[in-house]
N, C-alpha and C positions, 0 to 999 in steps of 0.2 A: 442450525448446524447438525444437531443429532439426527434429524431426518435425512439430511444430505449424506451423512455417513452410512445410513442404512440402505441407500439406493444401490442397486446393482448396475453401475455404469463404469465404463472403462476409465474415464478421466474425471476427476473432481477438483474444482478449485473454488476459491472464495474471492469475491470482489467486495471489498470493504470500502465502499465509496458512497457519498463523500465521508471521509474519516473525520469525525467531529469530536472525538475524545480518544484518550489512550484505551486500548483494548488488549485483553489477554486471551490469546487463542492457543496457548501452549498445550493445554490438555487435549485439544482437538487435533493439533498438528502432530502430536506424538502417536496418534492412531495409525499413521502410515497410509491413510486413505487419501489425504489431500496432497495434491502435487504442486499447487501454485496458489499464491495469494497476491492479488493486485489491489491497489488502492489509489486514491486521488483526493485532491482538494475539491472545493466547491466553486462553481462559477456563477456569479450573479452580477447584474449590471449595477452601476453607481456605487461600487465598493460595499455592497450589502452582504457579500458572501461571509459565511462564518469562517473562522480561522482554522488553519491547519498548522500544527506546530511540528517543527523538525524533531523534537524529542519523541513525539508519538510515532513518527515514521522510523526513527532509529530503534525504538523499542520493538516495534513490530518486525522490522528487518532482522533484528537479533534473534527474536523468537523463531523466525523462519530459518535463519542460518543454523541455529542449534538443532533444528529438526531436519536439516538437509533439504529444505523446501525452497523452490524458486519464489522470489519476491520481487515485485516490480511496482514502482510508482509511475502511474500513467501520466499524470500531470499534477502540478503543485497547487493549482487553483488560483483564485483571484486574491486571496489574502493568506500568504505564507509567512509564518513567523519563525525566524532563526535567531534565537537569543534575544537581543534587544532590537533587532532589525525586523521591520515589517515590509514585505514586498506586496504591492498592489498591482494586479495585472488583470484588466478586464477581458483580455483575450487569452486563449490557452497556449501561450508561447513558452511557458516553463514546462516543457515536455520531459519525458523520461531521461534524455541525455543530461539535462541539468541536474536532475535527481541523482543520476549515476555519478556525476562529478562530485556531488556532495557525499558520495559513499553510501547511498541509501539502497540502491538496487543490489540484489543478490541473484546473479544469474547462474544457472547450471548449464554447462556446455552440452550436456546430453538431453536437455529438456526441449520438448516441442514448444513452439512459440505460443504463449498464452496471450 
């Protein structure tokens, strides 16, 4: 990320995928250089995908919200855990709209589509 922040390009965003643990990007997001953060779970056949936890997404979404940065969950992956419930999905059908209904996406009306 420090190298990305030094680049002289117009648009910078992070794709944190697959998200395999909680991460703290707040110090990088406060730079004002990053416009968008996207993430997703992992897809593997036979339910061998590593888990994606809702609390990790909520934390990352909150970090982005506090910095005024667009955040989007592209898909939840094959093993999404919400509290005590585990959702297994071998196909990528839990797309962004499902994540949006869970209150995970943070869209900016003026933002270009990342």
